[in-house]
C-alpha positions in Angstrom: 63.1 3.4 -40.1 65.2 0.5 -41.4 67.3 -2.3 -40.0 70.9 -3.0 -40.9 71.7 -6.7 -40.9 75.5 -6.3 -40.7 77.8 -3.8 -39.1 78.6 -1.1 -41.6 81.3 1.5 -41.5 80.3 5.2 -41.1 80.9 5.7 -44.8 78.7 2.8 -45.8 76.0 3.9 -43.5 76.1 7.5 -44.9 75.9 6.1 -48.5 73.0 3.9 -47.5 71.0 6.8 -46.0 72.2 9.2 -48.7 71.0 6.9 -51.5 74.5 6.9 -52.8 74.2 10.6 -53.7 77.2 11.3 -51.5 76.0 14.7 -50.3 78.3 14.1 -47.3 81.8 14.2 -48.7 84.1 11.3 -47.9 86.7 13.5 -46.3 84.2 14.6 -43.6 82.9 11.1 -42.9 85.6 9.9 -40.5 85.4 13.1 -38.3 81.6 13.0 -38.0 80.1 12.8 -34.5 76.8 11.3 -33.5 75.0 14.7 -33.5 76.2 15.5 -37.0 75.3 12.0 -38.3 71.9 12.2 -36.8 71.3 15.6 -38.4 72.6 14.2 -41.8 70.3 11.2 -41.6 67.2 13.3 -40.7 67.8 15.8 -43.5 68.5 13.1 -46.1 65.5 10.9 -45.1 63.1 13.8 -45.9 61.4 14.1 -49.2 62.3 17.2 -51.2 58.7 18.2 -51.0 56.3 16.8 -48.5 52.5 17.0 -49.0 50.6 18.5 -46.1 47.9 16.1 -44.9 46.8 14.6 -41.6 49.5 11.9 -41.8 52.4 14.3 -42.3 51.4 17.3 -40.2 52.9 16.1 -36.9 56.2 15.2 -38.5 56.3 18.6 -40.3 56.0 20.5 -37.0 58.4 18.2 -35.2 61.1 18.5 -37.8 64.4 19.9 -36.8 64.2 22.3 -39.9 62.5 25.4 -38.4 61.6 27.2 -41.7 58.8 25.8 -43.8 57.9 26.9 -47.3 54.4 26.0 -48.4 53.3 26.0 -52.0 49.5 26.4 -51.9 48.1 25.1 -55.2 45.3 23.0 -56.5 46.8 19.6 -57.6 44.0 19.4 -60.3 45.2 22.5 -62.1 46.7 22.1 -65.5 49.9 23.9 -64.3 50.4 21.5 -61.4 53.0 19.1 -62.9 55.3 21.8 -64.3 54.9 23.9 -61.1 55.9 21.0 -58.9 58.9 20.2 -61.1 60.1 23.8 -60.6 59.3 23.7 -56.9 61.3 20.5 -56.4 64.3 22.1 -58.3 64.2 25.0 -55.9 63.9 22.6 -52.9 67.3 21.1 -53.8 68.8 24.6 -53.4 67.6 24.8 -49.8 67.8 21.2 -48.7 68.5 21.1 -44.9 67.7 24.8 -44.5 64.0 25.0 -45.5 61.4 22.3 -45.4 59.3 22.4 -48.7 55.7 21.5 -48.3 52.8 21.2 -50.8 49.3 22.2 -49.6 46.6 21.1 -52.1 44.1 23.9 -52.2 41.6 21.5 -53.8 41.3 19.7 -50.4 38.6 21.4 -48.4 40.3 20.8 -45.0 43.4 22.6 -46.2 41.3 25.9 -46.3 42.4 26.4 -42.7 46.1 26.6 -43.7 45.3 29.0 -46.5 43.3 31.3 -44.2 46.0 31.1 -41.5 48.3 33.0 -44.0 45.4 35.4 -44.8 45.2 34.2 -48.4 42.1 33.7 -50.5 41.8 30.9 -53.1 41.7 33.7 -55.8 45.3 34.5 -54.8 46.6 31.0 -55.5 49.0 29.6 -56.3 51.0 31.3 -53.6 54.0 30.6 -51.4 53.9 31.0 -47.6 57.1 30.8 -45.6 56.9 30.2 -41.8 59.5 30.0 -39.1 58.3 27.7 -36.3 60.4 29.2 -33.4 59.0 32.7 -33.6 56.0 32.2 -35.9 57.2 34.8 -38.3 55.8 34.4 -41.8 55.4 35.9 -45.1 53.4 35.2 -48.3 53.9 35.6 -52.0 50.9 35.2 -54.4 52.2 34.3 -57.9 50.9 33.8 -61.3 53.5 31.2 -62.1 55.8 29.0 -59.9 59.4 29.4 -61.0 62.7 28.4 -59.5 63.8 32.1 -59.5 60.6 33.3 -57.7 61.0 30.6 -55.0 64.7 31.2 -54.6 64.3 35.0 -54.3 61.5 34.7 -51.8 63.4 32.2 -49.6 66.6 34.3 -49.8 64.7 37.4 -48.9 63.1 35.8 -45.9 66.4 34.4 -44.7 67.8 37.9 -44.9 64.9 39.4 -42.9 63.1 41.0 -45.9 59.3 40.8 -45.8 56.8 41.3 -48.6 53.7 41.5 -46.4 52.7 45.1 -45.4 52.1 46.1 -41.8 53.3 42.8 -40.4 54.8 44.5 -37.4 51.5 46.0 -36.2 49.4 43.0 -37.2 47.9 41.1 -34.3 49.4 37.7 -33.7 47.1 35.1 -35.1 46.2 32.7 -32.3 47.9 29.4 -32.5 45.4 26.8 -33.8 45.8 23.3 -35.0 45.8 23.2 -38.8 
């Protein structure tokens, strides 16, 4: 990851990893143990939004964050920049709880991801939320990406609310490499 040339205090190390944002309050720094510090470093070394591609897929599924929210959208669309800005704002609200991922629907190979969530390109942009431990998932096709839509969808999933119909009786999709 990076090398530290001199011995740093725990507070200096946290500030270095935290990019001086100080998401870890100073009063908690001295009482932090190795596990908490490791968790803090992993969470704060992640991008707010990670693009799904062959180089990132292994890291996404090996992440300690077990809930992933995928925005499936064509990066070439005119709405892309504004949608990503809103998606990143929503990502800040769930940092450390939900891993935010962008799946470019304009990339042919990403069609497998879209079909895994039983979506069609005509339903995009869409959100898909996925919990890695039990493979529970839900989707939300949307006309416009907004912070409110993303926040409500995530909050609902975290509370156990699902939008998909008949998800109980649906056959489990066999696990495939995406």
